[in-house]
C-alpha positions as CSV (number, residue, x, y, z in Angstrom):
1,M,0.1,0.1,0.1
2,T,1.4,3.5,-1.0
3,Q,2.5,5.6,2.1
4,L,0.9,9.1,2.3
5,V,3.6,11.4,3.8
6,L,3.2,15.1,4.8
7,S,6.4,17.3,4.0
8,C,7.0,20.3,6.3
9,F,8.9,23.2,5.5
10,P,9.1,21.9,2.0
11,G,11.0,24.8,-0.3
12,I,11.8,23.1,-3.4
13,D,11.4,19.8,-1.3
14,L,14.4,17.8,-2.4
15,L,13.5,15.3,0.2
16,G,10.1,15.0,-0.8
17,R,11.1,14.5,-4.5
18,A,13.4,11.8,-3.2
19,F,10.8,10.0,-1.4
20,E,8.2,10.3,-4.3
21,E,10.9,8.5,-6.4
22,S,10.9,5.6,-3.8
23,G,7.1,5.5,-4.2
24,F,5.7,7.5,-1.2
25,C,2.9,9.8,-1.9
26,I,3.8,13.4,-0.8
27,V,1.7,15.9,0.4
28,R,3.2,19.3,0.7
29,G,2.5,21.7,3.7
30,P,3.1,25.6,3.6
31,D,6.2,27.3,3.2
32,V,7.3,31.0,3.7
33,I,8.5,30.9,0.1
34,F,5.1,30.5,-1.2
35,G,3.9,32.9,1.4
36,G,2.7,30.4,3.7
37,D,3.4,29.9,7.5
38,I,3.3,26.6,9.4
39,R,2.5,28.3,12.6
40,G,-1.3,28.2,13.2
41,W,-1.7,25.7,10.5
42,H,-3.3,22.4,11.6
43,V,-3.8,18.8,10.3
44,P,-6.4,16.5,11.2
45,A,-5.2,13.3,12.9
46,G,-4.8,9.7,11.3
47,R,-4.3,11.2,7.6
48,F,-0.7,10.5,7.3
49,D,1.5,7.6,7.6
50,G,4.6,9.7,7.8
51,V,5.8,13.2,8.5
52,I,9.1,14.5,7.1
53,G,10.9,17.8,6.8
54,G,13.7,20.2,7.9
55,P,12.9,23.3,9.7
56,P,14.9,26.4,9.3
57,C,18.4,25.9,10.6
58,Q,19.6,29.8,10.7
59,C,19.2,29.8,14.6
60,F,21.5,26.6,14.9
61,S,24.1,27.3,12.3
62,R,27.9,28.4,12.8
63,L,27.3,31.5,10.9
64,R,24.7,32.9,13.6
65,K,27.2,32.5,16.3
66,L,30.0,34.3,14.0
67,L,27.3,37.0,13.6
68,R,26.4,37.3,17.5
69,A,30.2,37.5,18.0
70,T,30.4,40.7,15.8
71,G,27.2,42.3,17.3
72,R,24.7,41.0,14.5
73,D,22.0,38.3,14.4
74,T,20.0,36.9,12.0
75,K,16.9,36.9,14.4
76,A,15.8,33.4,13.1
77,K,13.3,31.5,15.2
78,D,13.3,28.0,16.4
79,L,10.6,26.3,14.5
80,I,11.6,22.6,15.4
81,P,8.9,22.8,18.0
82,E,6.3,23.7,15.2
83,F,7.8,20.4,13.5
84,A,7.0,18.3,16.7
85,R,3.5,19.8,17.0
86,I,2.4,18.7,13.2
87,V,3.8,15.4,14.5
88,G,1.6,15.4,17.7
89,E,-1.1,16.6,15.9
90,T,-1.2,14.0,12.7
91,H,0.3,11.1,15.1
92,P,1.8,9.3,11.9
93,R,3.3,5.8,12.5
94,W,6.7,7.3,11.6
95,F,8.6,11.0,11.3
96,L,11.9,12.0,9.9
97,M,13.4,15.4,10.7
98,E,16.4,16.9,8.9
99,N,18.8,19.8,10.3
100,V,22.3,21.0,10.9
101,P,24.5,18.8,13.4
102,E,24.2,21.5,16.2
103,A,20.3,21.5,16.0
104,H,18.3,19.9,18.9
105,Q,15.9,16.9,18.6
106,P,12.2,17.3,18.6
107,C,10.1,16.9,21.7
108,T,7.8,14.2,20.5
109,P,6.3,12.2,23.3
110,G,5.0,8.7,22.5
111,Y,7.9,8.5,20.0
112,I,11.0,6.4,20.0
113,Q,13.7,8.2,18.2
114,S,17.1,7.3,16.4
115,E,19.5,10.2,15.8
116,F,22.2,10.3,13.1
117,L,24.6,11.9,11.0
118,L,25.0,11.6,7.1
119,R,27.4,13.0,4.7
120,D,26.1,13.6,1.1
121,S,29.6,12.3,-0.1
122,E,29.4,9.1,1.7
123,L,26.4,8.2,-0.1
124,G,27.4,8.9,-3.5
125,G,26.7,12.6,-3.6
126,D,28.6,15.4,-5.0
127,T,29.1,17.6,-1.8
128,R,30.5,17.5,1.6
129,R,27.2,18.4,3.0
130,L,26.9,16.8,6.8
131,R,23.5,16.7,8.1
132,R,21.7,15.3,11.5
133,F,18.6,13.5,11.3
134,W,16.1,12.2,13.7
135,F,13.7,9.1,12.6
136,G,10.9,8.4,15.4
137,V,8.5,5.8,15.3
138,T,5.5,4.9,17.6
139,G,4.3,1.7,19.0
140,S,7.9,0.5,19.3
141,N,9.8,-0.2,22.8
142,A,13.3,0.4,21.2
143,P,14.9,2.7,18.9
144,V,14.8,1.8,15.4
145,V,18.0,1.7,13.4
146,L,17.6,2.5,9.5
147,R,19.8,0.7,7.3
148,I,21.2,3.6,5.4
149,T,23.5,2.3,2.4
150,G,25.1,4.3,-0.6
151,K,28.3,4.0,-2.4
152,P,31.0,6.7,-1.2
153,R,33.0,8.7,-3.7
154,K,36.3,8.2,-3.8
155,S,37.4,11.7,-4.6
156,L,35.7,15.1,-5.1
157,L,36.9,18.2,-6.5
158,P,40.0,19.9,-5.6
159,I,37.8,21.8,-3.1
160,E,35.4,20.1,-0.7
161,R,32.6,21.4,-2.1
162,A,29.4,22.2,0.0
163,V,26.6,24.0,-1.2
164,T,25.7,26.8,1.2
165,R,22.5,28.3,1.7
166,N,23.0,31.1,-0.8
167,C,25.0,28.7,-3.3
168,R,28.3,29.9,-2.8
169,I,31.3,27.7,-2.8
170,P,34.4,28.7,-0.5
171,D,37.0,27.9,-3.1
172,T,40.7,28.7,-3.1
173,V,40.4,32.1,-5.1
174,A,37.5,33.3,-2.7
175,A,39.3,32.5,0.3
176,K,42.5,34.6,-0.6
177,K,40.5,37.4,-1.2
178,A,38.7,37.1,2.1
179,A,42.2,36.7,3.7
180,R,43.2,40.2,2.1
181,K,40.1,42.0,3.1
182,D,39.2,40.9,6.4
183,G,41.4,37.8,7.6
184,G,39.2,35.1,6.7
185,M,36.2,33.4,5.2
186,L,33.0,33.2,6.9
187,P,30.1,30.7,6.1
188,G,27.9,32.1,3.1
189,Q,31.1,33.8,1.6
190,G,32.9,32.7,-1.6
191,R,32.3,32.4,-5.3
192,Y,28.7,32.0,-6.6
193,E,28.0,28.9,-9.0
194,S,25.2,29.0,-11.4
195,I,22.1,27.4,-10.8
196,Q,22.7,24.9,-13.4
197,A,25.7,24.0,-11.5
198,V,24.1,23.9,-8.1
199,C,21.3,21.5,-9.5
200,E,23.8,19.2,-10.6
201,L,25.9,19.5,-7.2
202,Q,22.6,18.7,-5.5
203,G,21.9,15.5,-7.7
204,L,19.2,17.5,-10.1
205,P,19.4,17.7,-13.9
206,P,21.0,21.2,-14.7
207,D,17.8,22.1,-16.5
208,F,15.8,21.2,-13.4
209,C,15.0,25.2,-12.5
210,N,14.4,26.1,-16.1
211,G,11.0,27.7,-16.5
212,L,10.1,28.1,-12.8
213,A,8.4,31.3,-11.7
214,Y,11.1,32.3,-8.9
215,T,13.9,35.0,-8.6
216,K,17.7,33.7,-8.9
217,E,17.8,34.6,-5.2
218,S,14.9,32.3,-4.3
219,L,16.2,29.7,-6.4
220,R,19.5,29.8,-4.7
221,I,18.0,29.8,-1.0
222,M,15.7,26.9,-1.8
223,L,18.4,24.7,-3.8
224,G,21.1,25.9,-1.0
225,N,18.7,24.5,1.7
226,G,17.8,21.2,0.1
227,V,18.7,18.0,1.2
228,P,20.9,16.6,-1.5
229,M,19.2,13.8,-3.7
230,A,21.8,11.2,-2.9
231,M,21.1,11.6,0.8
232,G,17.5,11.8,0.3
233,R,17.3,8.7,-1.8
234,A,19.1,6.7,0.7
235,L,16.9,7.8,3.4
236,A,13.6,7.1,1.5
237,K,15.1,3.6,0.4
238,A,15.9,2.9,4.2
239,V,12.5,4.1,5.2
240,R,10.7,2.2,2.7
241,E,12.3,-0.9,3.8
242,Y,11.6,-0.2,7.1
243,V,7.7,0.0,6.6
244,E,7.8,-2.8,4.5
245,E,9.3,-5.0,7.3
246,I,6.9,-3.8,9.7
247,T,3.8,-4.1,7.6
248,A,5.1,-7.8,6.7
249,E,5.7,-8.4,10.4
250,A,2.2,-7.2,11.5
251,R,0.7,-9.5,8.7
252,R,2.4,-12.4,10.0
253,R,1.2,-11.8,13.4
254,R,-2.4,-11.5,12.2
255,E,-2.1,-14.7,10.4
256,S,-0.6,-16.7,13.0
């Protein structure tokens, strides 16, 4: 049976697209990029099998710590509690949340959580992006360990590439310019990549954004915040296998 999954904070929803490729049916919630706001948005219980999503990471990022040290701040809000609220309201069988390594886990009473870090290049992707995930299930007495597999890349380009929120690459030339100007690179500084190049880095066709009615700035934000497709596909495959196993086990118990 096809699993119906709610994607929260979707943006361009690379994670949701990876789950769609794996056979899940994705319903996308509101996002600020489309003028939506998850705060005050409610979902009836019992409609979704799973909930996925990555709340905004700005309030946990290393860049915010550097900005605070210089007397500035992004004023970003912690929206992980909103993700947890949606999980509590919908009461799905499972959920998957993504964020930066420094983020905290969602508070989801009634769910057993497993927490793990993944790097894109270790799953076959083209970037060094490192992300933390929480996988929660209800009706289980022990943490569930997903079997996440992928073919690691043997090498990357001369720079260890990581797509930042604004789609810049901290290459050698940009680092030298920053050193001459103000002493060093900050996250979010560097050479801009073209939209086509960033699509490829994130595991998408280079023409993926062609014809989309967004500004280049919006596309950079959505692409830069997205979960790389190699990472998303590995996760979707692991979740699908887990769902199939527990479904088969439940069937065996009914028949025995």
